[in-house]
All heavy atoms as TSV, in Angstrom:
chain	resi	resn	atom	element	x	y	z
A	1	MET	N	N	-29.767	13.475	24.104
A	1	MET	CA	C	-29.001	12.729	23.129
A	1	MET	C	C	-29.874	12.279	21.938
A	1	MET	O	O	-29.451	12.243	20.794
A	1	MET	CB	C	-28.349	11.538	23.811
A	1	MET	CG	C	-27.315	10.861	23.023
A	1	MET	SD	S	-25.967	12.018	22.754
A	1	MET	CE	C	-24.830	10.986	21.913
A	2	GLU	N	N	-31.147	11.918	22.269
A	2	GLU	CA	C	-32.046	11.512	21.229
A	2	GLU	C	C	-32.387	12.638	20.287
A	2	GLU	O	O	-32.481	12.428	19.081
A	2	GLU	CB	C	-33.336	10.952	21.884
A	2	GLU	CG	C	-34.217	10.229	20.939
A	2	GLU	CD	C	-33.589	8.951	20.403
A	2	GLU	OE1	O	-32.789	8.304	21.125
A	2	GLU	OE2	O	-33.883	8.606	19.249
A	3	ARG	N	N	-32.507	13.865	20.810
A	3	ARG	CA	C	-32.787	14.997	19.973
A	3	ARG	C	C	-31.591	15.276	19.031
A	3	ARG	O	O	-31.793	15.691	17.888
A	3	ARG	CB	C	-33.046	16.251	20.840
A	3	ARG	CG	C	-34.393	16.233	21.466
A	3	ARG	CD	C	-34.579	17.544	22.222
A	3	ARG	NE	N	-35.836	17.468	22.996
A	3	ARG	CZ	C	-36.295	18.453	23.696
A	3	ARG	NH1	N	-35.610	19.633	23.769
A	3	ARG	NH2	N	-37.421	18.332	24.358
A	4	LEU	N	N	-30.388	15.078	19.552
A	4	LEU	CA	C	-29.194	15.285	18.732
A	4	LEU	C	C	-29.142	14.293	17.569
A	4	LEU	O	O	-28.768	14.682	16.454
A	4	LEU	CB	C	-27.959	15.169	19.613
A	4	LEU	CG	C	-26.638	15.531	18.981
A	4	LEU	CD1	C	-26.655	17.032	18.560
A	4	LEU	CD2	C	-25.485	15.301	19.946
A	5	LYS	N	N	-29.497	13.070	17.829
A	5	LYS	CA	C	-29.543	12.071	16.742
A	5	LYS	C	C	-30.608	12.441	15.698
A	5	LYS	O	O	-30.349	12.303	14.510
A	5	LYS	CB	C	-29.858	10.689	17.341
A	5	LYS	CG	C	-28.717	10.089	18.091
A	5	LYS	CD	C	-29.111	8.706	18.617
A	5	LYS	CE	C	-28.031	8.119	19.468
A	5	LYS	NZ	N	-28.418	6.799	20.023
A	6	ILE	N	N	-31.739	12.901	16.141
A	6	ILE	CA	C	-32.767	13.318	15.203
A	6	ILE	C	C	-32.326	14.513	14.402
A	6	ILE	O	O	-32.520	14.541	13.171
A	6	ILE	CB	C	-34.092	13.595	15.964
A	6	ILE	CG1	C	-34.664	12.303	16.526
A	6	ILE	CG2	C	-35.123	14.269	15.063
A	6	ILE	CD1	C	-35.828	12.506	17.469
A	7	LEU	N	N	-31.709	15.485	15.048
A	7	LEU	CA	C	-31.193	16.665	14.337
A	7	LEU	C	C	-30.139	16.262	13.315
A	7	LEU	O	O	-30.106	16.767	12.195
A	7	LEU	CB	C	-30.627	17.639	15.340
A	7	LEU	CG	C	-30.077	18.941	14.762
A	7	LEU	CD1	C	-31.184	19.753	14.075
A	7	LEU	CD2	C	-29.419	19.772	15.834
A	8	PHE	N	N	-29.250	15.345	13.685
A	8	PHE	CA	C	-28.216	14.867	12.746
A	8	PHE	C	C	-28.861	14.191	11.568
A	8	PHE	O	O	-28.443	14.392	10.417
A	8	PHE	CB	C	-27.262	13.899	13.464
A	8	PHE	CG	C	-26.238	13.340	12.577
A	8	PHE	CD1	C	-25.189	14.101	12.092
A	8	PHE	CD2	C	-26.311	11.973	12.210
A	8	PHE	CE1	C	-24.261	13.563	11.252
A	8	PHE	CE2	C	-25.378	11.408	11.373
A	8	PHE	CZ	C	-24.347	12.202	10.887
A	9	GLY	N	N	-29.839	13.381	11.791
A	9	GLY	CA	C	-30.555	12.684	10.703
A	9	GLY	C	C	-31.214	13.666	9.764
A	9	GLY	O	O	-31.158	13.536	8.549
A	10	ILE	N	N	-31.826	14.688	10.335
A	10	ILE	CA	C	-32.497	15.704	9.504
A	10	ILE	C	C	-31.457	16.458	8.653
A	10	ILE	O	O	-31.677	16.705	7.458
A	10	ILE	CB	C	-33.306	16.666	10.376
A	10	ILE	CG1	C	-34.508	15.935	10.968
A	10	ILE	CG2	C	-33.725	17.916	9.616
A	10	ILE	CD1	C	-35.256	16.716	12.016
A	11	CYS	N	N	-30.333	16.786	9.273
A	11	CYS	CA	C	-29.264	17.477	8.512
A	11	CYS	C	C	-28.731	16.627	7.370
A	11	CYS	O	O	-28.442	17.089	6.287
A	11	CYS	CB	C	-28.144	17.905	9.459
A	11	CYS	SG	S	-28.576	19.223	10.539
A	12	LEU	N	N	-28.544	15.325	7.642
A	12	LEU	CA	C	-28.009	14.420	6.648
A	12	LEU	C	C	-28.999	14.321	5.463
A	12	LEU	O	O	-28.617	14.390	4.288
A	12	LEU	CB	C	-27.801	13.029	7.217
A	12	LEU	CG	C	-27.229	11.973	6.304
A	12	LEU	CD1	C	-25.855	12.404	5.810
A	12	LEU	CD2	C	-27.166	10.644	7.000
A	13	VAL	N	N	-30.294	14.192	5.748
A	13	VAL	CA	C	-31.322	14.135	4.682
A	13	VAL	C	C	-31.353	15.448	3.947
A	13	VAL	O	O	-31.462	15.475	2.691
A	13	VAL	CB	C	-32.686	13.830	5.275
A	13	VAL	CG1	C	-33.780	14.007	4.281
A	13	VAL	CG2	C	-32.682	12.382	5.811
A	14	ALA	N	N	-31.222	16.596	4.603
A	14	ALA	CA	C	-31.221	17.911	3.932
A	14	ALA	C	C	-30.040	18.016	3.015
A	14	ALA	O	O	-30.203	18.584	1.870
A	14	ALA	CB	C	-31.228	19.017	4.996
A	15	VAL	N	N	-28.880	17.570	3.388
A	15	VAL	CA	C	-27.693	17.664	2.519
A	15	VAL	C	C	-27.879	16.800	1.292
A	15	VAL	O	O	-27.551	17.242	0.173
A	15	VAL	CB	C	-26.419	17.228	3.311
A	15	VAL	CG1	C	-25.257	17.014	2.388
A	15	VAL	CG2	C	-26.088	18.312	4.350
A	16	VAL	N	N	-28.383	15.600	1.422
A	16	VAL	CA	C	-28.600	14.724	0.292
A	16	VAL	C	C	-29.653	15.313	-0.629
A	16	VAL	O	O	-29.496	15.281	-1.836
A	16	VAL	CB	C	-28.967	13.304	0.795
A	16	VAL	CG1	C	-29.400	12.421	-0.387
A	16	VAL	CG2	C	-27.847	12.661	1.538
A	17	LEU	N	N	-30.748	15.816	-0.075
A	17	LEU	CA	C	-31.797	16.381	-0.922
A	17	LEU	C	C	-31.343	17.671	-1.605
A	17	LEU	O	O	-31.746	17.913	-2.740
A	17	LEU	CB	C	-33.054	16.660	-0.087
A	17	LEU	CG	C	-33.809	15.387	0.373
A	17	LEU	CD1	C	-35.009	15.793	1.240
A	17	LEU	CD2	C	-34.219	14.543	-0.775
A	18	SER	N	N	-30.529	18.472	-0.955
A	18	SER	CA	C	-30.067	19.732	-1.583
A	18	SER	C	C	-29.105	19.407	-2.753
A	18	SER	O	O	-28.999	20.218	-3.650
A	18	SER	CB	C	-29.354	20.579	-0.546
A	18	SER	OG	O	-28.140	19.992	-0.136
A	19	ASP	N	N	-28.522	18.242	-2.732
A	19	ASP	CA	C	-27.615	17.855	-3.826
A	19	ASP	C	C	-28.391	17.649	-5.149
A	19	ASP	O	O	-27.829	17.703	-6.221
A	19	ASP	CB	C	-26.822	16.624	-3.467
A	19	ASP	CG	C	-25.556	16.497	-4.235
A	19	ASP	OD1	O	-25.043	17.517	-4.725
A	19	ASP	OD2	O	-25.035	15.368	-4.340
A	20	PHE	N	N	-29.702	17.398	-5.025
A	20	PHE	CA	C	-30.524	17.213	-6.239
A	20	PHE	C	C	-30.739	18.563	-6.964
A	20	PHE	O	O	-31.092	18.575	-8.160
A	20	PHE	CB	C	-31.889	16.616	-5.897
A	20	PHE	CG	C	-31.826	15.136	-5.660
A	20	PHE	CD1	C	-31.607	14.629	-4.359
A	20	PHE	CD2	C	-31.925	14.238	-6.709
A	20	PHE	CE1	C	-31.560	13.256	-4.144
A	20	PHE	CE2	C	-31.861	12.893	-6.523
A	20	PHE	CZ	C	-31.685	12.391	-5.228
A	21	LEU	N	N	-30.551	19.678	-6.266
A	21	LEU	CA	C	-30.809	21.000	-6.849
A	21	LEU	C	C	-29.618	21.574	-7.604
A	21	LEU	O	O	-29.735	22.529	-8.343
A	21	LEU	CB	C	-31.234	21.980	-5.750
A	21	LEU	CG	C	-32.468	21.570	-4.934
A	21	LEU	CD1	C	-32.643	22.536	-3.778
A	21	LEU	CD2	C	-33.681	21.507	-5.834
A	22	ILE	N	N	-28.426	20.982	-7.405
A	22	ILE	CA	C	-27.220	21.471	-8.035
A	22	ILE	C	C	-27.107	20.932	-9.467
A	22	ILE	O	O	-27.125	19.710	-9.679
A	22	ILE	CB	C	-25.984	21.071	-7.210
A	22	ILE	CG1	C	-26.072	21.646	-5.830
A	22	ILE	CG2	C	-24.682	21.506	-7.898
A	22	ILE	CD1	C	-24.997	21.160	-4.879
A	23	PRO	N	N	-26.972	21.835	-10.464
A	23	PRO	CA	C	-26.837	21.331	-11.804
A	23	PRO	C	C	-25.441	20.701	-12.054
A	23	PRO	O	O	-24.451	21.203	-11.563
A	23	PRO	CB	C	-27.006	22.587	-12.676
A	23	PRO	CG	C	-26.696	23.717	-11.779
A	23	PRO	CD	C	-27.012	23.289	-10.384
A	24	ARG	N	N	-25.429	19.615	-12.785
A	24	ARG	CA	C	-24.188	18.936	-13.068
A	24	ARG	C	C	-23.912	19.010	-14.576
A	24	ARG	O	O	-24.422	18.202	-15.371
A	24	ARG	CB	C	-24.291	17.433	-12.668
A	24	ARG	CG	C	-24.795	17.233	-11.291
A	24	ARG	CD	C	-23.648	16.769	-10.428
A	24	ARG	NE	N	-24.133	16.337	-9.096
A	24	ARG	CZ	C	-24.104	17.093	-8.032
A	24	ARG	NH1	N	-23.630	18.316	-8.097
A	24	ARG	NH2	N	-24.512	16.624	-6.910
A	25	GLU	N	N	-23.107	20.011	-14.980
A	25	GLU	CA	C	-22.849	20.160	-16.420
A	25	GLU	C	C	-21.530	19.575	-16.846
A	25	GLU	O	O	-21.464	18.953	-17.898
A	25	GLU	CB	C	-22.873	21.669	-16.702
A	25	GLU	CG	C	-24.273	22.263	-16.479
A	25	GLU	CD	C	-24.168	23.756	-16.206
A	25	GLU	OE1	O	-23.062	24.291	-16.128
A	25	GLU	OE2	O	-25.239	24.361	-16.052
A	26	HIS	N	N	-20.492	19.738	-16.051
A	26	HIS	CA	C	-19.180	19.252	-16.430
A	26	HIS	C	C	-18.713	18.261	-15.380
A	26	HIS	O	O	-18.115	18.658	-14.369
A	26	HIS	CB	C	-18.179	20.401	-16.540
A	26	HIS	CG	C	-18.619	21.463	-17.502
A	26	HIS	ND1	N	-18.595	21.281	-18.814
A	26	HIS	CD2	C	-19.114	22.720	-17.274
A	26	HIS	CE1	C	-19.067	22.372	-19.433
A	26	HIS	NE2	N	-19.401	23.271	-18.505
A	27	VAL	N	N	-18.913	16.992	-15.635
A	27	VAL	CA	C	-18.482	15.966	-14.692
A	27	VAL	C	C	-17.362	15.149	-15.353
A	27	VAL	O	O	-17.370	14.920	-16.536
A	27	VAL	CB	C	-19.608	15.039	-14.266
A	27	VAL	CG1	C	-20.666	15.773	-13.478
A	27	VAL	CG2	C	-20.256	14.341	-15.445
A	28	THR	N	N	-16.362	14.840	-14.532
A	28	THR	CA	C	-15.232	14.057	-15.044
A	28	THR	C	C	-15.511	12.564	-14.912
A	28	THR	O	O	-15.258	11.791	-15.820
A	28	THR	CB	C	-13.972	14.412	-14.281
A	28	THR	OG1	O	-13.797	15.835	-14.365
A	28	THR	CG2	C	-12.754	13.741	-14.875
A	29	PHE	N	N	-16.027	12.181	-13.750
A	29	PHE	CA	C	-16.312	10.765	-13.486
A	29	PHE	C	C	-17.817	10.575	-13.392
A	29	PHE	O	O	-18.561	11.523	-13.021
A	29	PHE	CB	C	-15.625	10.309	-12.201
A	29	PHE	CG	C	-14.141	10.505	-12.241
A	29	PHE	CD1	C	-13.565	11.536	-11.500
A	29	PHE	CD2	C	-13.349	9.652	-12.975
A	29	PHE	CE1	C	-12.194	11.712	-11.554
A	29	PHE	CE2	C	-11.990	9.849	-13.030
A	29	PHE	CZ	C	-11.391	10.863	-12.301
A	30	PHE	N	N	-18.335	9.393	-13.683
A	30	PHE	CA	C	-19.749	9.182	-13.693
A	30	PHE	C	C	-20.412	9.391	-12.349
A	30	PHE	O	O	-21.554	9.821	-12.267
A	30	PHE	CB	C	-20.116	7.817	-14.262
A	30	PHE	CG	C	-19.826	6.641	-13.312
A	30	PHE	CD1	C	-20.800	6.201	-12.455
A	30	PHE	CD2	C	-18.573	6.057	-13.283
A	30	PHE	CE1	C	-20.538	5.144	-11.626
A	30	PHE	CE2	C	-18.305	5.012	-12.441
A	30	PHE	CZ	C	-19.295	4.547	-11.580
A	31	TRP	N	N	-19.696	9.080	-11.261
A	31	TRP	CA	C	-20.285	9.198	-9.929
A	31	TRP	C	C	-20.434	10.642	-9.479
A	31	TRP	O	O	-21.184	10.934	-8.573
A	31	TRP	CB	C	-19.485	8.422	-8.875
A	31	TRP	CG	C	-18.049	8.813	-8.750
A	31	TRP	CD1	C	-17.539	9.890	-8.065
A	31	TRP	CD2	C	-16.961	8.140	-9.336
A	31	TRP	NE1	N	-16.217	9.930	-8.183
A	31	TRP	CE2	C	-15.788	8.876	-8.995
A	31	TRP	CE3	C	-16.794	7.022	-10.126
A	31	TRP	CZ2	C	-14.522	8.483	-9.355
A	31	TRP	CZ3	C	-15.511	6.653	-10.512
A	31	TRP	CH2	C	-14.411	7.352	-10.130
A	32	GLU	N	N	-19.760	11.549	-10.166
A	32	GLU	CA	C	-19.963	13.002	-9.850
A	32	GLU	C	C	-21.337	13.470	-10.303
A	32	GLU	O	O	-21.863	14.446	-9.776
A	32	GLU	CB	C	-18.880	13.825	-10.528
A	32	GLU	CG	C	-17.519	13.608	-9.963
A	32	GLU	CD	C	-16.455	14.410	-10.704
A	32	GLU	OE1	O	-16.737	14.871	-11.837
A	32	GLU	OE2	O	-15.345	14.598	-10.137
A	33	GLY	N	N	-21.972	12.782	-11.234
A	33	GLY	CA	C	-23.275	13.151	-11.714
A	33	GLY	C	C	-24.429	12.525	-10.902
A	33	GLY	O	O	-25.567	12.868	-11.106
A	34	VAL	N	N	-24.112	11.618	-9.965
A	34	VAL	CA	C	-25.151	10.993	-9.168
A	34	VAL	C	C	-25.479	11.903	-8.006
A	34	VAL	O	O	-24.645	12.213	-7.164
A	34	VAL	CB	C	-24.671	9.590	-8.655
A	34	VAL	CG1	C	-25.719	8.979	-7.784
A	34	VAL	CG2	C	-24.293	8.687	-9.819
A	35	PRO	N	N	-26.736	12.345	-7.925
A	35	PRO	CA	C	-27.108	13.231	-6.802
A	35	PRO	C	C	-27.016	12.513	-5.469
A	35	PRO	O	O	-27.465	11.390	-5.336
A	35	PRO	CB	C	-28.566	13.619	-7.100
A	35	PRO	CG	C	-28.768	13.276	-8.521
A	35	PRO	CD	C	-27.832	12.192	-8.843
A	36	GLY	N	N	-26.433	13.173	-4.485
A	36	GLY	CA	C	-26.319	12.623	-3.137
A	36	GLY	C	C	-25.150	11.666	-2.961
A	36	GLY	O	O	-24.946	11.181	-1.832
A	37	PHE	N	N	-24.396	11.374	-3.999
A	37	PHE	CA	C	-23.343	10.404	-3.893
A	37	PHE	C	C	-22.255	10.860	-2.926
A	37	PHE	O	O	-21.783	10.099	-2.064
A	37	PHE	CB	C	-22.717	10.109	-5.248
A	37	PHE	CG	C	-21.541	9.164	-5.174
A	37	PHE	CD1	C	-21.738	7.816	-5.009
A	37	PHE	CD2	C	-20.247	9.653	-5.209
A	37	PHE	CE1	C	-20.684	6.943	-4.913
A	37	PHE	CE2	C	-19.176	8.779	-5.118
A	37	PHE	CZ	C	-19.381	7.408	-4.977
A	38	SER	N	N	-21.839	12.118	-3.027
A	38	SER	CA	C	-20.730	12.575	-2.161
A	38	SER	C	C	-21.120	12.611	-0.689
A	38	SER	O	O	-20.301	12.309	0.182
A	38	SER	CB	C	-20.234	13.956	-2.632
A	38	SER	OG	O	-21.315	14.828	-2.823
A	39	ALA	N	N	-22.370	12.931	-0.408
A	39	ALA	CA	C	-22.826	12.931	1.015
A	39	ALA	C	C	-22.878	11.522	1.558
A	39	ALA	O	O	-22.420	11.252	2.679
A	39	ALA	CB	C	-24.184	13.580	1.110
A	40	VAL	N	N	-23.414	10.602	0.782
A	40	VAL	CA	C	-23.492	9.202	1.229
A	40	VAL	C	C	-22.091	8.601	1.323
A	40	VAL	O	O	-21.784	7.887	2.278
A	40	VAL	CB	C	-24.393	8.389	0.273
A	40	VAL	CG1	C	-24.359	6.936	0.592
A	40	VAL	CG2	C	-25.805	8.914	0.351
A	41	TYR	N	N	-21.236	8.896	0.366
A	41	TYR	CA	C	-19.873	8.406	0.349
A	41	TYR	C	C	-19.092	8.914	1.571
A	41	TYR	O	O	-18.391	8.152	2.219
A	41	TYR	CB	C	-19.191	8.814	-0.904
A	41	TYR	CG	C	-17.727	8.368	-1.050
A	41	TYR	CD1	C	-17.442	7.045	-1.318
A	41	TYR	CD2	C	-16.698	9.256	-0.844
A	41	TYR	CE1	C	-16.141	6.609	-1.395
A	41	TYR	CE2	C	-15.379	8.822	-0.944
A	41	TYR	CZ	C	-15.105	7.488	-1.207
A	41	TYR	OH	O	-13.814	7.077	-1.309
A	42	GLY	N	N	-19.230	10.186	1.915
A	42	GLY	CA	C	-18.574	10.755	3.076
A	42	GLY	C	C	-19.074	10.139	4.360
A	42	GLY	O	O	-18.313	9.831	5.276
A	43	PHE	N	N	-20.383	9.933	4.469
A	43	PHE	CA	C	-20.960	9.311	5.668
A	43	PHE	C	C	-20.439	7.868	5.820
A	43	PHE	O	O	-20.049	7.434	6.907
A	43	PHE	CB	C	-22.472	9.295	5.585
A	43	PHE	CG	C	-23.157	8.649	6.721
A	43	PHE	CD1	C	-23.161	9.258	7.963
A	43	PHE	CD2	C	-23.742	7.406	6.583
A	43	PHE	CE1	C	-23.775	8.653	9.080
A	43	PHE	CE2	C	-24.342	6.799	7.666
A	43	PHE	CZ	C	-24.350	7.399	8.915
A	44	MET	N	N	-20.463	7.102	4.728
A	44	MET	CA	C	-19.986	5.721	4.807
A	44	MET	C	C	-18.496	5.666	5.126
A	44	MET	O	O	-18.052	4.746	5.845
A	44	MET	CB	C	-20.281	4.983	3.504
A	44	MET	CG	C	-21.780	4.848	3.198
A	44	MET	SD	S	-22.702	4.140	4.560
A	44	MET	CE	C	-22.377	2.437	4.269
A	45	ALA	N	N	-17.718	6.591	4.612
A	45	ALA	CA	C	-16.295	6.625	4.891
A	45	ALA	C	C	-16.035	6.903	6.375
A	45	ALA	O	O	-15.177	6.295	7.002
A	45	ALA	CB	C	-15.607	7.693	4.044
A	46	CYS	N	N	-16.806	7.816	6.964
A	46	CYS	CA	C	-16.656	8.126	8.401
A	46	CYS	C	C	-17.063	6.909	9.244
A	46	CYS	O	O	-16.365	6.569	10.231
A	46	CYS	CB	C	-17.539	9.284	8.776
A	46	CYS	SG	S	-16.892	10.865	8.207
A	47	VAL	N	N	-18.113	6.245	8.875
A	47	VAL	CA	C	-18.506	5.011	9.590
A	47	VAL	C	C	-17.431	3.953	9.509
A	47	VAL	O	O	-17.091	3.290	10.482
A	47	VAL	CB	C	-19.867	4.493	9.072
A	47	VAL	CG1	C	-20.186	3.103	9.622
A	47	VAL	CG2	C	-20.984	5.454	9.433
A	48	LEU	N	N	-16.855	3.780	8.305
A	48	LEU	CA	C	-15.812	2.795	8.117
A	48	LEU	C	C	-14.558	3.129	8.942
A	48	LEU	O	O	-13.965	2.246	9.561
A	48	LEU	CB	C	-15.439	2.681	6.640
A	48	LEU	CG	C	-14.394	1.644	6.296
A	48	LEU	CD1	C	-14.920	0.241	6.560
A	48	LEU	CD2	C	-13.963	1.802	4.841
A	49	ILE	N	N	-14.205	4.424	9.036
A	49	ILE	CA	C	-13.054	4.824	9.825
A	49	ILE	C	C	-13.288	4.507	11.287
A	49	ILE	O	O	-12.402	4.017	11.990
A	49	ILE	CB	C	-12.771	6.344	9.628
A	49	ILE	CG1	C	-12.173	6.600	8.261
A	49	ILE	CG2	C	-11.825	6.857	10.688
A	49	ILE	CD1	C	-12.064	8.037	7.877
A	50	ILE	N	N	-14.502	4.762	11.789
A	50	ILE	CA	C	-14.826	4.464	13.195
A	50	ILE	C	C	-14.767	2.992	13.465
A	50	ILE	O	O	-14.164	2.525	14.447
A	50	ILE	CB	C	-16.196	5.056	13.538
A	50	ILE	CG1	C	-16.131	6.583	13.537
A	50	ILE	CG2	C	-16.667	4.547	14.882
A	50	ILE	CD1	C	-17.470	7.270	13.585
A	51	VAL	N	N	-15.352	2.181	12.580
A	51	VAL	CA	C	-15.373	0.719	12.783
A	51	VAL	C	C	-13.981	0.155	12.761
A	51	VAL	O	O	-13.576	-0.670	13.612
A	51	VAL	CB	C	-16.274	0.048	11.760
A	51	VAL	CG1	C	-16.121	-1.455	11.748
A	51	VAL	CG2	C	-17.718	0.412	11.977
A	52	VAL	N	N	-13.139	0.557	11.784
A	52	VAL	CA	C	-11.779	0.037	11.693
A	52	VAL	C	C	-10.951	0.449	12.852
A	52	VAL	O	O	-10.168	-0.345	13.447
A	52	VAL	CB	C	-11.149	0.472	10.327
A	52	VAL	CG1	C	-9.695	0.213	10.299
A	52	VAL	CG2	C	-11.838	-0.217	9.168
A	53	SER	N	N	-11.074	1.701	13.294
A	53	SER	CA	C	-10.275	2.167	14.408
A	53	SER	C	C	-10.692	1.473	15.726
A	53	SER	O	O	-9.840	1.160	16.557
A	53	SER	CB	C	-10.355	3.669	14.575
A	53	SER	OG	O	-11.664	4.067	14.826
A	54	LYS	N	N	-11.953	1.162	15.910
A	54	LYS	CA	C	-12.383	0.412	17.069
A	54	LYS	C	C	-11.840	-0.997	17.034
A	54	LYS	O	O	-11.426	-1.561	18.044
A	54	LYS	CB	C	-13.933	0.388	17.178
A	54	LYS	CG	C	-14.515	1.650	17.691
A	54	LYS	CD	C	-15.978	1.502	17.903
A	54	LYS	CE	C	-16.351	2.333	19.047
A	54	LYS	NZ	N	-17.444	1.827	19.828
A	55	PHE	N	N	-11.852	-1.625	15.872
A	55	PHE	CA	C	-11.307	-2.966	15.697
A	55	PHE	C	C	-9.826	-3.009	16.030
A	55	PHE	O	O	-9.349	-3.854	16.775
A	55	PHE	CB	C	-11.586	-3.486	14.299
A	55	PHE	CG	C	-11.005	-4.834	14.036
A	55	PHE	CD1	C	-11.678	-5.962	14.501
A	55	PHE	CD2	C	-9.822	-5.014	13.412
A	55	PHE	CE1	C	-11.154	-7.221	14.262
A	55	PHE	CE2	C	-9.278	-6.250	13.158
A	55	PHE	CZ	C	-9.958	-7.370	13.618
A	56	ILE	N	N	-9.086	-2.046	15.473
A	56	ILE	CA	C	-7.642	-1.982	15.721
A	56	ILE	C	C	-7.378	-1.704	17.207
A	56	ILE	O	O	-6.492	-2.324	17.814
A	56	ILE	CB	C	-7.000	-0.887	14.855
A	56	ILE	CG1	C	-6.967	-1.326	13.383
A	56	ILE	CG2	C	-5.562	-0.586	15.322
A	56	ILE	CD1	C	-6.531	-0.282	12.461
A	57	GLY	N	N	-8.125	-0.826	17.795
A	57	GLY	CA	C	-7.958	-0.517	19.203
A	57	GLY	C	C	-8.234	-1.722	20.110
A	57	GLY	O	O	-7.516	-1.944	21.108
A	58	LYS	N	N	-9.215	-2.477	19.784
A	58	LYS	CA	C	-9.591	-3.582	20.656
A	58	LYS	C	C	-8.657	-4.796	20.458
A	58	LYS	O	O	-8.257	-5.462	21.422
A	58	LYS	CB	C	-11.015	-4.024	20.373
A	58	LYS	CG	C	-11.501	-5.146	21.235
A	58	LYS	CD	C	-12.974	-5.166	21.329
A	58	LYS	CE	C	-13.413	-6.339	22.204
A	58	LYS	NZ	N	-13.810	-5.895	23.508
A	59	HIS	N	N	-8.258	-5.094	19.227
A	59	HIS	CA	C	-7.490	-6.314	18.975
A	59	HIS	C	C	-5.991	-6.092	18.866
A	59	HIS	O	O	-5.233	-7.099	18.886
A	59	HIS	CB	C	-8.032	-6.937	17.691
A	59	HIS	CG	C	-9.429	-7.442	17.809
A	59	HIS	ND1	N	-9.765	-8.508	18.555
A	59	HIS	CD2	C	-10.582	-6.920	17.283
A	59	HIS	CE1	C	-11.064	-8.702	18.472
A	59	HIS	NE2	N	-11.579	-7.726	17.739
A	60	TRP	N	N	-5.521	-4.885	18.766
A	60	TRP	CA	C	-4.080	-4.696	18.642
A	60	TRP	C	C	-3.517	-3.776	19.714
A	60	TRP	O	O	-2.433	-4.050	20.255
A	60	TRP	CB	C	-3.797	-4.111	17.222
A	60	TRP	CG	C	-2.349	-3.942	16.916
A	60	TRP	CD1	C	-1.368	-4.836	17.127
A	60	TRP	CD2	C	-1.738	-2.785	16.395
A	60	TRP	NE1	N	-0.166	-4.333	16.733
A	60	TRP	CE2	C	-0.374	-3.085	16.258
A	60	TRP	CE3	C	-2.195	-1.565	15.964
A	60	TRP	CZ2	C	0.536	-2.164	15.748
A	60	TRP	CZ3	C	-1.292	-0.649	15.462
A	60	TRP	CH2	C	0.065	-0.941	15.360
A	61	LEU	N	N	-4.207	-2.691	20.031
A	61	LEU	CA	C	-3.643	-1.707	20.968
A	61	LEU	C	C	-3.898	-2.082	22.411
A	61	LEU	O	O	-3.037	-1.846	23.289
A	61	LEU	CB	C	-4.168	-0.315	20.667
A	61	LEU	CG	C	-3.780	0.258	19.324
A	61	LEU	CD1	C	-4.489	1.577	19.105
A	61	LEU	CD2	C	-2.305	0.414	19.240
A	62	MET	N	N	-5.075	-2.621	22.732
A	62	MET	CA	C	-5.410	-2.932	24.107
A	62	MET	C	C	-4.625	-4.138	24.614
A	62	MET	O	O	-4.408	-5.102	23.885
A	62	MET	CB	C	-6.912	-3.233	24.257
A	62	MET	CG	C	-7.731	-1.995	24.212
A	62	MET	SD	S	-9.509	-2.346	24.430
A	62	MET	CE	C	-9.566	-3.015	26.015
A	63	LYS	N	N	-4.156	-4.071	25.832
A	63	LYS	CA	C	-3.420	-5.159	26.455
A	63	LYS	C	C	-4.312	-5.779	27.549
A	63	LYS	O	O	-5.211	-5.107	28.070
A	63	LYS	CB	C	-2.116	-4.635	27.091
A	63	LYS	CG	C	-1.183	-3.938	26.078
A	63	LYS	CD	C	-0.675	-4.970	25.086
A	63	LYS	CE	C	0.208	-4.283	24.085
A	63	LYS	NZ	N	0.428	-5.014	22.903
A	64	PRO	N	N	-4.032	-6.992	27.919
A	64	PRO	CA	C	-4.816	-7.621	29.025
A	64	PRO	C	C	-4.609	-6.813	30.293
A	64	PRO	O	O	-3.665	-6.092	30.502
A	64	PRO	CB	C	-4.186	-9.000	29.177
A	64	PRO	CG	C	-3.496	-9.266	27.871
A	64	PRO	CD	C	-3.083	-7.944	27.316
A	65	GLU	N	N	-5.583	-6.976	31.179
A	65	GLU	CA	C	-5.586	-6.188	32.429
A	65	GLU	C	C	-4.352	-6.457	33.269
A	65	GLU	O	O	-3.828	-5.559	33.926
A	65	GLU	CB	C	-6.839	-6.542	33.214
A	65	GLU	CG	C	-7.118	-5.552	34.330
A	65	GLU	CD	C	-8.474	-5.778	34.937
A	65	GLU	OE1	O	-9.432	-6.055	34.172
A	65	GLU	OE2	O	-8.585	-5.654	36.153
A	66	ASP	N	N	-3.818	-7.679	33.254
A	66	ASP	CA	C	-2.665	-7.980	34.063
A	66	ASP	C	C	-1.378	-7.996	33.204
A	66	ASP	O	O	-0.407	-8.704	33.507
A	66	ASP	CB	C	-2.824	-9.348	34.751
A	66	ASP	CG	C	-3.092	-10.437	33.737
A	66	ASP	OD1	O	-3.334	-10.161	32.558
A	66	ASP	OD2	O	-3.055	-11.636	34.144
A	67	TYR	N	N	-1.281	-7.199	32.176
A	67	TYR	CA	C	-0.179	-7.173	31.282
A	67	TYR	C	C	1.121	-6.745	31.973
A	67	TYR	O	O	2.201	-7.280	31.709
A	67	TYR	CB	C	-0.490	-6.228	30.107
A	67	TYR	CG	C	0.622	-6.100	29.082
A	67	TYR	CD1	C	0.840	-7.137	28.171
A	67	TYR	CD2	C	1.408	-4.985	29.028
A	67	TYR	CE1	C	1.829	-7.037	27.216
A	67	TYR	CE2	C	2.426	-4.865	28.088
A	67	TYR	CZ	C	2.618	-5.911	27.183
A	67	TYR	OH	O	3.599	-5.812	26.247
A	68	TYR	N	N	1.068	-5.773	32.855
A	68	TYR	CA	C	2.296	-5.247	33.489
A	68	TYR	C	C	2.632	-5.955	34.802
A	68	TYR	O	O	3.534	-5.541	35.490
A	68	TYR	CB	C	2.137	-3.742	33.754
A	68	TYR	CG	C	2.123	-2.968	32.458
A	68	TYR	CD1	C	0.950	-2.426	31.952
A	68	TYR	CD2	C	3.269	-2.806	31.687
A	68	TYR	CE1	C	0.894	-1.705	30.764
A	68	TYR	CE2	C	3.261	-2.076	30.502
A	68	TYR	CZ	C	2.070	-1.552	30.063
A	68	TYR	OH	O	2.097	-0.866	28.878
A	69	ASP	N	N	1.905	-6.959	35.191
A	69	ASP	CA	C	2.168	-7.671	36.437
A	69	ASP	C	C	3.262	-8.699	36.306
A	69	ASP	O	O	3.634	-9.248	35.374
A	69	ASP	CB	C	0.895	-8.371	36.997
A	69	ASP	CG	C	-0.087	-7.318	37.507
A	69	ASP	OD1	O	0.330	-6.203	37.845
A	69	ASP	OD2	O	-1.287	-7.656	37.517
C-alpha cells in the first residue's frame, strides 16, 4: 500500500510538471493559463467529494445500531 501511495504521488507530480510544457496561446479564462491548475483543481475536487460524501454518510445515512429494535 505504501508503494501505491508513492507511485500515485509521483504520477501527480508528473502530471503537474508536464502541464508546464504545454503552450497556452488561446485561453478564455485566466485560470486556463496557470500551469498545473487543472490537475490541482481536479485533485482538490476529488478530495472534496470524498470528504462531503463521508460526512453525509455518517451524519445522515447511518442509523443507530438499535434503530430497527
